[in-house]
DSSP file (Angstrom, degrees, kcal/mol; ACC not computed):
  #  RESIDUE AA STRUCTURE BP1 BP2  ACC     N-H-->O    O-->H-N    N-H-->O    O-->H-N    TCO  KAPPA ALPHA  PHI   PSI    X-CA   Y-CA   Z-CA
    1    1 A M              0   0    0      0, 0.0   110,-1.4     0, 0.0   111,-0.6   0.000 360.0 360.0 360.0 137.0  -40.9  -13.4 -190.8
    2    2 A N        +     0   0    0    108,-0.1     2,-0.3   109,-0.1     3,-0.1   0.560 360.0  46.6-121.9 -11.7  -43.9  -15.0 -192.3
    3    3 A T  S  > S-     0   0    0      1,-0.1     4,-2.4   112,-0.0     5,-0.2  -0.912  75.6-120.3-129.8 159.5  -44.4  -18.3 -190.5
    4    4 A C  H  > S+     0   0    0     -2,-0.3     4,-3.3     1,-0.2     5,-0.3   0.927 115.0  54.7 -57.5 -45.9  -44.4  -19.4 -186.9
    5    5 A E  H  > S+     0   0    0      1,-0.2     4,-2.3     2,-0.2    -1,-0.2   0.898 109.0  47.4 -58.6 -42.2  -41.6  -21.8 -187.6
    6    6 A E  H  > S+     0   0    0      2,-0.2     4,-2.3     1,-0.2    -1,-0.2   0.930 114.4  46.4 -64.2 -45.6  -39.4  -19.0 -189.1
    7    7 A A  H  X S+     0   0    0     -4,-2.4     4,-2.3     1,-0.2    -2,-0.2   0.935 114.9  45.8 -63.8 -45.8  -40.1  -16.7 -186.1
    8    8 A Y  H  X S+     0   0    0     -4,-3.3     4,-2.5     1,-0.2    -1,-0.2   0.872 112.1  51.3 -67.2 -37.0  -39.5  -19.4 -183.5
    9    9 A A  H  X S+     0   0    0     -4,-2.3     4,-2.4    -5,-0.3    -1,-0.2   0.898 110.3  50.0 -65.0 -40.1  -36.3  -20.5 -185.3
   10   10 A H  H  X S+     0   0    0     -4,-2.3     4,-2.3     2,-0.2    -2,-0.2   0.914 110.6  49.1 -64.5 -42.3  -35.1  -16.9 -185.3
   11   11 A V  H  X S+     0   0    0     -4,-2.3     4,-2.8     2,-0.2     5,-0.2   0.927 110.3  51.5 -61.2 -45.5  -35.8  -16.5 -181.6
   12   12 A A  H  X S+     0   0    0     -4,-2.5     4,-2.3     1,-0.2    -2,-0.2   0.912 110.8  47.7 -59.1 -44.3  -34.0  -19.8 -180.9
   13   13 A R  H  X S+     0   0    0     -4,-2.4     4,-2.5     2,-0.2    -1,-0.2   0.907 112.0  50.1 -63.2 -41.3  -30.9  -18.6 -182.8
   14   14 A L  H  X S+     0   0    0     -4,-2.3     4,-2.6     2,-0.2    -2,-0.2   0.925 110.5  48.8 -64.6 -44.8  -31.0  -15.2 -181.0
   15   15 A I  H  X S+     0   0    0     -4,-2.8     4,-2.2     1,-0.2     5,-0.2   0.919 111.0  51.1 -59.3 -44.1  -31.2  -16.9 -177.6
   16   16 A D  H  X S+     0   0    0     -4,-2.3     4,-3.0    -5,-0.2     5,-0.3   0.919 110.9  47.9 -60.3 -44.9  -28.3  -19.2 -178.6
   17   17 A L  H  X>S+     0   0    0     -4,-2.5     4,-2.3     1,-0.2     5,-1.2   0.909 110.5  51.8 -63.2 -42.2  -26.2  -16.2 -179.6
   18   18 A L  H  <5S+     0   0    0     -4,-2.6     6,-2.4     3,-0.2     4,-0.4   0.906 116.5  40.0 -60.9 -41.0  -27.0  -14.3 -176.4
   19   19 A I  H  X5S+     0   0    0     -4,-2.2     4,-0.5     4,-0.2    -2,-0.2   0.941 124.3  35.6 -72.5 -49.1  -25.9  -17.3 -174.3
   20   20 A E  H  <5S+     0   0    0     -4,-3.0    -3,-0.2    -5,-0.2    -2,-0.2   0.931 129.9  26.8 -75.0 -47.5  -22.9  -18.3 -176.3
   21   21 A N  T  <5S+     0   0    0     -4,-2.3    -3,-0.2    -5,-0.3    -2,-0.1   0.863 133.1  30.6 -88.9 -38.1  -21.4  -15.0 -177.5
   22   22 A E  T  4<S-     0   0    0     -5,-1.2    -3,-0.2    -4,-0.4    -2,-0.1   0.468  95.7-130.2-103.5  -2.5  -22.6  -12.6 -174.8
   23   23 A K     <  +     0   0    0     -4,-0.5    -4,-0.2    -6,-0.3    -3,-0.1   0.819  44.8 165.6  58.3  35.9  -22.7  -15.0 -171.9
   24   24 A V        -     0   0    0     -6,-2.4    -1,-0.2    -9,-0.1    -2,-0.1  -0.700  39.6-118.9 -79.9 127.6  -26.2  -13.9 -170.9
   25   25 A P    >   -     0   0    0      0, 0.0     3,-2.0     0, 0.0     4,-0.1  -0.424  17.3-125.1 -65.4 142.7  -27.7  -16.4 -168.5
   26   26 A L  G >  S+     0   0    0      1,-0.3     3,-2.0     2,-0.2    -2,-0.0   0.865 110.2  62.1 -56.0 -37.9  -30.9  -18.1 -169.8
   27   27 A K  G 3  S+     0   0    0      1,-0.3    -1,-0.3    37,-0.1    38,-0.1   0.629  97.5  60.3 -67.1 -10.4  -32.8  -17.0 -166.7
   28   28 A S  G <  S+     0   0    0     -3,-2.0    51,-2.5    49,-0.1     2,-0.5   0.368  89.9  87.0 -93.9   3.1  -32.1  -13.4 -167.8
   29   29 A I  E <   +a   79   0A   0     -3,-2.0    36,-1.1    49,-0.2     2,-0.4  -0.900  52.1 179.7-111.7 131.6  -33.9  -13.7 -171.1
   30   30 A T  E     -ab  80  65A   0     49,-2.4    51,-2.9    -2,-0.5     2,-0.6  -0.992  17.7-148.5-128.8 136.6  -37.6  -13.2 -171.7
   31   31 A V  E     -ab  81  66A   0     34,-3.2    36,-2.5    -2,-0.4     2,-0.4  -0.925  19.4-168.6-103.3 121.7  -39.6  -13.4 -174.9
   32   32 A L  E     -ab  82  67A   0     49,-2.8    51,-3.3    -2,-0.6     2,-0.4  -0.887   8.8-159.1-111.6 142.9  -42.6  -11.1 -175.1
   33   33 A V  E     -ab  83  68A   0     34,-1.9    36,-2.0    -2,-0.4    37,-0.3  -0.984   7.0-157.0-121.9 129.3  -45.4  -11.1 -177.6
   34   34 A A        +     0   0    0     49,-2.0     2,-0.5    -2,-0.4    50,-0.1   0.711  69.0  88.5 -80.2 -21.0  -47.4   -8.0 -178.2
   35   35 A H    >   -     0   0    0     48,-0.4     3,-1.3     1,-0.1     4,-0.3  -0.687  66.2-150.5 -87.8 125.0  -50.5   -9.7 -179.6
   36   36 A E  G >  S+     0   0    0     -2,-0.5     3,-1.9     1,-0.3     4,-0.3   0.817  91.5  68.2 -61.6 -34.1  -53.1  -10.8 -177.0
   37   37 A G  G >  S+     0   0    0      1,-0.3     3,-1.3     2,-0.2     4,-0.5   0.757  86.4  70.3 -58.1 -24.9  -54.3  -13.7 -179.1
   38   38 A F  G X> S+     0   0    0     -3,-1.3     4,-2.7     1,-0.3     3,-1.5   0.793  80.8  74.4 -62.7 -28.5  -50.9  -15.4 -178.6
   39   39 A S  G <4 S+     0   0    0     -3,-1.9    -1,-0.3    -4,-0.3    -2,-0.2   0.754  93.2  54.0 -60.6 -23.5  -51.8  -16.0 -174.9
   40   40 A R  G <4 S+     0   0    0     -3,-1.3    -1,-0.3    -4,-0.3    -2,-0.2   0.752 119.3  31.6 -77.9 -24.1  -54.2  -18.7 -176.0
   41   41 A T  T X4 S+     0   0    0     -3,-1.5     3,-1.5    -4,-0.5     4,-0.3   0.713  96.2  78.1-110.3 -23.0  -51.5  -20.6 -177.9
   42   42 A Y  G >< S+     0   0    0     -4,-2.7     3,-2.0     1,-0.3    -3,-0.1   0.795  82.1  68.4 -68.0 -25.3  -48.1  -20.0 -176.3
   43   43 A P  G 3  S+     0   0    0      0, 0.0    -1,-0.3     0, 0.0    -2,-0.1   0.817  96.8  58.1 -59.4 -23.3  -48.6  -22.6 -173.5
   44   44 A D  G <  S+     0   0    0     -3,-1.5     2,-1.0    -4,-0.1    -2,-0.2   0.601  83.2  93.3 -78.7 -10.3  -48.4  -25.2 -176.3
   45   45 A I    <   +     0   0    0     -3,-2.0     8,-0.1    -4,-0.3     3,-0.1  -0.740  52.0 178.5 -85.3 104.3  -45.0  -23.9 -177.3
   46   46 A A        -     0   0    0     -2,-1.0     7,-1.7     1,-0.2     2,-0.3   0.729  60.5  -3.9 -80.0 -22.5  -42.7  -26.2 -175.3
   47   47 A S  E     -C   52   0A   0      5,-0.3     2,-0.6    -3,-0.1     5,-0.3  -0.994  48.9-129.4-162.1 163.3  -39.5  -24.8 -176.7
   48   48 A F  E >  S-C   51   0A   0      3,-2.8     3,-2.0    -2,-0.3     2,-0.3  -0.934  88.3 -55.9-113.4  98.2  -37.7  -22.4 -179.0
   49   49 A G  T 3  S-     0   0    0     -2,-0.6   -40,-0.1     1,-0.3   -36,-0.0  -0.518 125.3 -12.3  63.0-125.0  -35.2  -24.9 -180.5
   50   50 A K  T 3  S+     0   0    0     -2,-0.3     2,-0.6    -3,-0.1    -1,-0.3   0.447 118.5  96.5 -86.0  -0.5  -33.4  -26.5 -177.7
   51   51 A F  E <   -C   48   0A   0     -3,-2.0    -3,-2.8    12,-0.0    12,-0.1  -0.820  67.5-142.3 -99.2 116.4  -34.6  -24.0 -175.1
   52   52 A R  E     -Cd  47  63A   0     -2,-0.6    12,-2.9    10,-0.6     2,-0.3  -0.297  18.3-138.7 -67.2 157.3  -37.7  -25.0 -173.0
   53   53 A T  E     + d   0  64A   0     -7,-1.7     2,-0.3    10,-0.2    12,-0.2  -0.815  22.3 172.8-120.0 160.6  -40.2  -22.3 -172.2
   54   54 A C  E     - d   0  65A   0     10,-1.7    12,-2.6    -2,-0.3     2,-0.2  -0.950  34.4 -97.1-153.1 168.3  -42.3  -21.3 -169.1
   55   55 A K    >   -     0   0    0      3,-0.4     3,-1.2    -2,-0.3    12,-0.1  -0.520  34.9-114.5 -86.4 159.9  -44.6  -18.6 -167.9
   56   56 A S  T 3  S+     0   0    0     10,-0.3    -1,-0.1     1,-0.2    11,-0.1   0.793 116.6  53.2 -65.9 -27.5  -43.4  -15.7 -165.8
   57   57 A D  T 3  S+     0   0    0      1,-0.2    -1,-0.2     2,-0.0     0, 0.0   0.505 117.0  37.9 -87.2  -2.9  -45.5  -16.9 -162.8
   58   58 A H  S <  S-     0   0    0     -3,-1.2    -3,-0.4     2,-0.0    -1,-0.2  -0.437  80.6-177.8-139.9  63.3  -44.0  -20.4 -163.0
   59   59 A P        -     0   0    0      0, 0.0     2,-0.4     0, 0.0    -3,-0.1  -0.341   7.5-160.1 -66.5 144.4  -40.3  -20.0 -163.9
   60   60 A H    >   -     0   0    0     -8,-0.1     3,-1.8     3,-0.1     2,-0.1  -0.972  26.6-103.7-124.6 139.3  -38.2  -23.2 -164.3
   61   61 A E  T 3  S+     0   0    0     -2,-0.4     3,-0.1     1,-0.3     0, 0.0  -0.383 109.6  20.4 -57.0 133.4  -34.5  -23.5 -164.2
   62   62 A G  T 3  S+     0   0    0      1,-0.3   -10,-0.6    -2,-0.1     2,-0.3   0.615 105.3 108.8  80.0  13.4  -33.1  -23.9 -167.7
   63   63 A S  E <   - d   0  52A   0     -3,-1.8     2,-0.4   -12,-0.1    -1,-0.3  -0.887  63.7-130.5-121.9 154.2  -36.2  -22.4 -169.3
   64   64 A V  E     - d   0  53A   0    -12,-2.9   -10,-1.7    -2,-0.3     2,-0.3  -0.856  29.0-118.9-100.1 136.3  -36.8  -19.1 -171.1
   65   65 A V  E     -bd  30  54A   0    -36,-1.1   -34,-3.2    -2,-0.4     2,-0.4  -0.559  27.5-170.2 -74.9 134.3  -39.9  -17.1 -170.0
   66   66 A V  E     +b   31   0A   0    -12,-2.6     2,-0.3    -2,-0.3   -10,-0.3  -0.998  20.9 149.6-125.9 126.1  -42.5  -16.5 -172.7
   67   67 A E  E     -b   32   0A   0    -36,-2.5   -34,-1.9    -2,-0.4     2,-0.2  -0.977  46.6-103.7-152.0 158.9  -45.3  -14.0 -171.9
   68   68 A T  E  >  -b   33   0A   0     -2,-0.3     4,-1.3   -36,-0.2   -34,-0.2  -0.550  37.5-116.9 -80.0 157.5  -47.6  -11.5 -173.5
   69   69 A V  T  4 S+     0   0    0    -36,-2.0     4,-0.5     1,-0.2     3,-0.4   0.919 114.4  54.4 -60.4 -44.1  -46.7   -7.8 -172.9
   70   70 A R  T >4 S+     0   0    0    -37,-0.3     3,-1.0     1,-0.2    -1,-0.2   0.902 109.4  46.4 -60.0 -42.4  -49.9   -7.2 -171.0
   71   71 A R  T 34 S+     0   0    0      1,-0.2    -1,-0.2     3,-0.0    -2,-0.2   0.755 110.7  54.5 -71.5 -22.2  -49.2  -10.1 -168.5
   72   72 A F  T >< S+     0   0    0     -4,-1.3     3,-2.3    -3,-0.4    -1,-0.2   0.416  77.0 130.5 -91.3   1.3  -45.6   -8.9 -168.1
   73   73 A K  T <  S+     0   0    0     -3,-1.0     3,-0.1    -4,-0.5    -3,-0.0  -0.329  74.7  20.1 -58.1 131.3  -46.6   -5.3 -167.1
   74   74 A G  T 3  S+     0   0    0      1,-0.4    -1,-0.3    22,-0.1     2,-0.2   0.320 110.7  92.8  89.2  -8.1  -44.8   -4.3 -164.0
   75   75 A L    <   -     0   0    0     -3,-2.3    -1,-0.4     2,-0.0     2,-0.3  -0.675  54.5-166.8-109.3 167.6  -42.1   -6.9 -164.5
   76   76 A E        -     0   0    0     -2,-0.2     2,-0.3    -3,-0.1    25,-0.2  -0.966   7.6-159.7-149.3 167.2  -38.7   -6.6 -166.2
   77   77 A S  E     - e   0 101A   0     23,-2.2    25,-2.7    -2,-0.3    26,-0.4  -0.976  31.0-119.7-145.1 152.4  -35.9   -8.8 -167.5
   78   78 A A  E    S+     0   0A   0     -2,-0.3    25,-2.3    23,-0.2    26,-2.2   0.930 105.2  25.4 -60.5 -44.4  -32.3   -8.1 -168.3
   79   79 A V  E    S-ae  29 104A   0    -51,-2.5   -49,-2.4    24,-0.2     2,-0.4  -0.985  71.7-171.1-125.8 129.0  -32.9   -9.1 -171.9
   80   80 A V  E     -ae  30 105A   0     24,-2.3    26,-2.9    -2,-0.4     2,-0.6  -0.978  10.4-161.9-121.5 130.0  -36.2   -9.0 -173.8
   81   81 A I  E     -ae  31 106A   0    -51,-2.9   -49,-2.8    -2,-0.4     2,-0.6  -0.959  19.5-158.5-105.4 116.7  -36.9  -10.4 -177.2
   82   82 A L  E     -ae  32 107A   0     24,-3.5    26,-3.2    -2,-0.6     2,-0.7  -0.864   8.9-158.0-105.5 121.0  -40.1   -8.7 -178.4
   83   83 A L  E     -ae  33 108A   0    -51,-3.3   -49,-2.0    -2,-0.6   -48,-0.4  -0.874  19.8-176.8 -96.4 113.4  -42.2  -10.3 -181.1
   84   84 A W  E     - e   0 109A   0     24,-2.8    26,-2.8    -2,-0.7     2,-0.2  -0.751  16.2-141.2-106.1 153.2  -44.3   -7.7 -182.8
   85   85 A S  E     - e   0 110A   0     -2,-0.3    26,-0.2     2,-0.3     4,-0.1  -0.516  35.0-101.0 -98.5 178.5  -46.9   -8.1 -185.5
   86   86 A G  S    S+     0   0    0     24,-0.6    25,-0.1    -2,-0.2     2,-0.1   0.613  95.5  98.9 -73.9 -11.6  -47.4   -5.7 -188.4
   87   87 A E  S    S-     0   0    0      1,-0.1     2,-0.5     0, 0.0    -2,-0.3  -0.375  81.6-112.7 -75.0 154.8  -50.3   -4.2 -186.5
   88   88 A T        -     0   0    0     -2,-0.1     2,-0.2    -4,-0.1    -1,-0.1  -0.764  30.6-146.7 -86.3 129.2  -50.1   -1.0 -184.5
   89   89 A C        -     0   0    0     -2,-0.5   -54,-0.0     1,-0.1    -5,-0.0  -0.540  27.6 -93.3 -89.3 160.6  -50.5   -1.6 -180.8
   90   90 A D     >  -     0   0    0     -2,-0.2     4,-2.4     1,-0.1     5,-0.2  -0.291  42.3-102.4 -69.1 164.0  -52.1    0.9 -178.5
   91   91 A A  H  > S+     0   0    0      1,-0.2     4,-2.6     2,-0.2     5,-0.2   0.856 119.1  52.1 -59.0 -40.5  -49.9    3.4 -176.7
   92   92 A E  H  > S+     0   0    0      2,-0.2     4,-2.8     1,-0.2    -1,-0.2   0.934 111.1  46.3 -64.2 -46.1  -49.9    1.6 -173.4
   93   93 A I  H  > S+     0   0    0      1,-0.2     4,-2.9     2,-0.2     5,-0.2   0.912 113.4  50.2 -63.1 -42.4  -48.9   -1.8 -174.8
   94   94 A T  H  X S+     0   0    0     -4,-2.4     4,-2.2     2,-0.2    -2,-0.2   0.931 111.9  47.5 -61.2 -46.1  -46.2   -0.1 -176.9
   95   95 A Y  H  X S+     0   0    0     -4,-2.6     4,-0.9     2,-0.2    -2,-0.2   0.946 114.3  46.2 -61.5 -48.8  -44.8    1.7 -173.8
   96   96 A V  H >< S+     0   0    0     -4,-2.8     3,-0.9     1,-0.2     4,-0.3   0.935 112.2  51.4 -58.9 -47.4  -44.9   -1.4 -171.7
   97   97 A A  H >< S+     0   0    0     -4,-2.9     3,-0.7     1,-0.2     4,-0.2   0.879 112.1  45.6 -56.8 -41.5  -43.3   -3.5 -174.4
   98   98 A L  H 3< S+     0   0    0     -4,-2.2    -1,-0.2     1,-0.2    -2,-0.2   0.559 112.9  49.8 -83.3  -7.4  -40.4   -1.1 -174.9
   99   99 A T  T << S+     0   0    0     -3,-0.9    -1,-0.2    -4,-0.9    -2,-0.2   0.239  83.5  85.6-117.6  15.0  -39.6   -0.6 -171.2
  100  100 A R  S <  S+     0   0    0     -3,-0.7   -23,-2.2    -4,-0.3     2,-0.4   0.718  70.9  86.7 -86.2 -21.7  -39.4   -4.1 -169.9
  101  101 A A  E     -e   77   0A   0     -4,-0.2   -23,-0.2   -25,-0.2   -22,-0.1  -0.656  52.3-171.3 -84.9 128.9  -35.7   -4.7 -170.8
  102  102 A R  E    S+     0   0A   0    -25,-2.7   -24,-0.2    -2,-0.4    -1,-0.2   0.812  86.4   2.6 -82.4 -32.6  -33.1   -3.5 -168.3
  103  103 A V  E    S+     0   0A   0    -25,-2.3     2,-0.4   -26,-0.4   -24,-0.2   0.744 128.6  20.3-122.7 -51.0  -30.1   -4.1 -170.5
  104  104 A Q  E     -e   79   0A   0    -26,-2.2   -24,-2.3   -27,-0.1     2,-0.4  -0.982  49.4-168.0-134.6 139.6  -31.0   -5.2 -174.1
  105  105 A L  E     -e   80   0A   0     -2,-0.4     2,-0.5   -26,-0.2   -24,-0.2  -0.994   6.8-171.7-123.7 124.5  -34.1   -5.1 -176.2
  106  106 A H  E     -e   81   0A   0    -26,-2.9   -24,-3.5    -2,-0.4     2,-0.5  -0.975   8.9-158.2-116.3 124.4  -34.3   -7.2 -179.4
  107  107 A E  E     -e   82   0A   0     -2,-0.5     2,-0.5   -26,-0.2   -24,-0.2  -0.870   8.8-171.8-107.2 133.0  -37.3   -6.6 -181.7
  108  108 A I  E     -e   83   0A   0    -26,-3.2   -24,-2.8    -2,-0.5     2,-0.5  -0.982  12.8-154.3-121.1 117.0  -38.5   -9.1 -184.2
  109  109 A V  E     -e   84   0A   0     -2,-0.5     2,-0.5   -26,-0.2   -24,-0.2  -0.808   4.6-162.2 -97.3 125.9  -41.3   -7.8 -186.5
  110  110 A I  E     -e   85   0A   0    -26,-2.8   -24,-0.6    -2,-0.5  -108,-0.1  -0.933   9.7-151.5-109.1 125.2  -43.6  -10.4 -188.0
  111  111 A S  S    S+     0   0    0   -110,-1.4     2,-0.6    -2,-0.5  -109,-0.1   0.752  80.9  55.2 -71.4 -25.2  -45.5   -9.2 -191.0
  112  112 A D    >   -     0   0    0   -111,-0.6     3,-2.0     1,-0.1     4,-0.4  -0.937  65.9-156.4-116.1 114.8  -48.6  -11.4 -190.6
  113  113 A V  T >> S+     0   0    0     -2,-0.6     3,-1.4     1,-0.3     4,-0.7   0.781  91.5  70.7 -58.5 -28.7  -50.4  -11.3 -187.2
  114  114 A S  H 3> S+     0   0    0      1,-0.3     4,-0.8     2,-0.2     3,-0.3   0.743  85.2  69.6 -61.8 -21.3  -51.8  -14.8 -187.8
  115  115 A V  H <4 S+     0   0    0     -3,-2.0     3,-0.3     1,-0.2    -1,-0.3   0.876 100.8  46.3 -60.4 -37.2  -48.2  -16.0 -187.3
  116  116 A L  H <4 S+     0   0    0     -3,-1.4    -1,-0.2    -4,-0.4    -2,-0.2   0.668 122.6  32.9 -81.9 -17.0  -48.6  -15.1 -183.6
  117  117 A V  H  <        0   0    0     -4,-0.7    -1,-0.2    -3,-0.3    -2,-0.2   0.243 360.0 360.0-123.8  13.3  -52.0  -16.6 -183.1
  118  118 A H     <        0   0    0     -4,-0.8    -3,-0.1    -3,-0.3    -1,-0.1   0.552 360.0 360.0 -27.0 360.0  -51.8  -19.6 -185.5
């Protein structure tokens, strides 16, 4: 993925597949972003396609939680969609990112870190 639009469209398609094909409830899906700079911009993301977003500390019915890995530490979700950049994260962030999913972990690698912090 090279642009925000591509990454967000991919996330929207994945969420749709999880809901339609695997019957995963929307409230069981969380999108995590490993790059800290994203925390300044993601509140402006109102949706991934037709799916509205919210923060983990203010969940809304019919919305998917979007959070940074650091803020989601100590929490978990049945399904986690992890947006990684091409950068290497420190060991703690990597561990937290990879252990938040109870059932399914989907990783989306984005080659340009600026995509996450546009």
